[in-house]
N, C-alpha and C positions, 0 to 999 in steps of 0.2 A: 083257377088260381092252386097250385099245389099244396097239401095240407104235409106233405112230407119233401120240404124241400131242404135241401146239402149245402156245403159250402159250393160248389161249383152252380148250382141249379137257380142260387136265390138271385147272381147278378140279373139273368135274363128276365126271372119273373118280375123283379120292379120293374126293369126297364120297360116291357111291354106296357105298364100302369102309367106312361105318358103317350100310348099310341095315340088315344082321342083327344090328345089337348089341341086345340083350335089354333093356338100360336106355333107354328112349326121351328121356330126358333127357340123355343121354351123346350118343347120336347129333342131337339138336337141337343140343348145344354145339360138337361138335364138326362138324357141316354148315356152322355159321355161323361158325365160327374159322376154318374153309379158307377160305370165301368172303371174310371181310374180310381175313386175313393175304395173300392171294393178290392181293384187289383194292388193297392198299395195294402189293404188289411192284410190282405193273405201272403205278401211277399213278406211282412216284419213279422207276421202271427202276430197280432194284436193281442195283448193280454186284457181278462177284464178290468184289471185294475190301471193299466193304461189307459183303455178306453173312458173310464169314471174321471180319471184324470184328466183327460183331452176334455169333458164334457165340465168340467169342474172348471179348468182355463177359460173357455170362451162365456162362460156364465159369468165369470169375474171381468174380461174383458169388457161385456156390456154393462156390468154396475158401474164401471170407473168411467164409461165414457160418458159425455156428454156435451152441450152445444160448444163450451172451448177446450175439448180434450177428445180428441178423437183416437180413442185406444185400437178401433177396430184400422182405421186408414193407419197406425204406426205399425199394427203387426202385419198388413198389408206392406208398409215398406222396409220392415226389416228382412223379410221373407223375398225380397227382388220382385213381389209381383206387381208392386204398382209401376216400377220400373217396366218391365216386361210387356204391359199393357199398352203403356206411353209407347214403346218402342212399336209396338203391332200397328197402332194407330194413326200413327205421326211420323210420316216418311214426306220429309219437306226438303231433304236434299240438302244441298251444297249451298244455295242463294239465301237459305231461309236459317232464321235463326231455332235453334234446335231447342226442343222442349224437354220438359224434365218437374218432376215431381210438384204436387200441389203441398205437400206435406199437410201435419195437422194442426195448425195454427193460423191457417185462414179462417175470418170470421163474418159473418155478413152484418151488416148496420156499418161497415165503418165510417170514418168522417172524409167529408168533401173536401181535400184544399186547393188553393190557387197557386198557378205556378210561383214559384220564389217562398211559399210558406216554409216556415218550419214545422216538420210535421212530428219533432220528438215527444210533443204534449208534455213537456218540462221536464223531462227523462234527462237526468244528468250524462253525461259521458264527453268524449272528444268531439268535439262537431265534424261533419261529413257532408259535404255538398254534391248531391248527384245532379247529374245532366244527362238525360238521355233524348236519341233521336229514333224516330220511328217512320221508316221508309215501306213500300214494296216491292216486290222484287225486281221492277224496273227502276229503283232507286227515285221514286215519287214519295214526297213528302205523304203521310196519312196522316191529316188534320181532322180532329174530334176524336182520336182514338182514347176510350175510357183505360184508364193505366190504373191499376192494384197496386198496390205498393205495400209491403212490410217488413220487416227484421226485428233481430231482438236485440238487447240494450249491452252495454261493455260487459256485462257479467255473462252474457247467455242465455238471457232469459225475456220472454216473449210478456207483452202487458198479459195476457191472458192469463200467464202463472200467475201473475201477481197481484190479482186484483184488488185484494183488500191494503195491499200500500200504494196503489193506484187512486183508492177512492173508488173502484171500478169502472173507470175511464179506460178508452182505449186512446194507445200512444202508439210510434213508429209505426204507424199504417195510414196511409190515405188513400183514396182517389182523385188524381189527378184525369187532366184532358188533355189531348196537345195541343197546340197553337197550329197557325196555318203552314208552317215551315215543318210540323212535325214532331216540335219539339216539346219535352217537358224537362222540369228541375225544383229541385225542392234543397232543402235543409234540414236534417235530421242529425243522430249521434251515430258513431263509429258501431255497427256490432262487433260480435267475435264468436268464434267457434264455441259448440257447448254439447252437452250431452243429453239425447233424447231422454225423454223421462224414463226414467229406472226405476219408478217406485211402483209400477203397477207389474199385470201379470206378462208383459213384453220382455220388460226388464229381466224375470226369470230368462227368457229364452237366451238374452244375451251373455248374461251371467253362466248359463249353462255352456254355452258353449266359446267362453273365454274370448268374446269379440268385445272390441271396442264400440262403447254407446255414445263417440263423438262425430258430430258435423263438421266438416271444414265452416270458416266463416264467408255466409253468405248473406243475399239481397234478394227477397222473392218479388216477381212480377207477375201479374194476370194481366192481358191486352182484349180488350171487346173492338173492333171497328166495323163500320159497316164496309159489306163486300169482300169483307176479310176473314180467314179464319181464326180464329180464338187462337190463344196463345199463352200457354202457362210454361214458364220457364224462369230462370235463377241464373246471378253470378254470382262468382266464387272468387275470393281473393287469392290472386296470384300467389305461388309460395306459403300458403297454408300449409303445416304438418300434416291434416287429415286430409289430402284432396285424395291420396290414393288407399284410401280405407274408409271413405265414407261410411256410415251404418247404415244408411237407407238407398247407399247404389246409387246416388241422384249427380255426382257431380261429372262434369264431362270437360274434354279438354277444351272445345270452342266455346263454353262458358267462363272461362275464367278471365279476368278483368284484373288489370292494375290499379289498385288500392293508392294512390298516391302522394305520401306523407308529407307535409309542411309544417315549416317552422312557425312559431311565435313572430310576429311582425311582417309577416309574407299577409298579403291580400287577398282575401279569398273571391270566388265566381261572383257574387256579389256586390263586389266593392269594397267589403269591410276590411279594414286593416287589424285583423286577429290578433288579439295579445294571448291565446295558447295555441299549441299545436292543432293542427286540423288535416283530415283525408280530403282527397277528393276522386270521384268518379264518373269516367263517361262512358257512354258506351251506345252505340247503333243496332237496333233490333228490327229485323228483315218480317215481315208478314207475308203469305202467303193469299192470295187471291180463295174466293169460293168457286 
């Protein structure tokens, strides 16, 4: 290793330190990472002050992250990296449901619910009735599929963002299982568009770029079924004004759904004559085989 490294020789010297890596993929990734990172630094002529600012920024991203606040995921999201990784790895074609971002608000340990259950957790809001069907690419129902679903409340907040208010209980999320016809259904409350968290380091980037922090109204899903590829996807409300400016670039035309508005006095899908306005959403999800 040279004792007299220069601006141009440092890159190859660092790359060679990975030559003995036992995992070829690790060597490939880090050699390329070093190349692009060094090229970027030379291209923008990064200053000492800017480097210290970047290190401080990453330190603060780590400090604010927690099991219920994934600031590093949010950073990946707002820089478009999460969508890029998804696009590289999931080429389902026109016959399958498009995938999109997991997002920073998925949590483990969600409650299991029976089909037809109210998963709102007692959170107030306009009732929403969701009905989904899961098929394979041949149109055959996928029975026994595990369906994670989660969404925000009517003010745009997830349960984990208001833990004290909800006495640290999870709400508006559940794990359901499709029936023999590939169907699952539940009652909850209508979500709404919301800004991604801007009180942390990622908010500084959005403000510096004068970017909107808002995501369009949506519902998250994560499907697991034996013999099929997992699917992480999201449905977005048609007509939402933020569809074309999703802060994390996750909205897709193929995932825009009708959130149908109903009046008080109409009958809900579960047979209840509703005393207040409500919404219904229906969708068919297509899974690819392994």
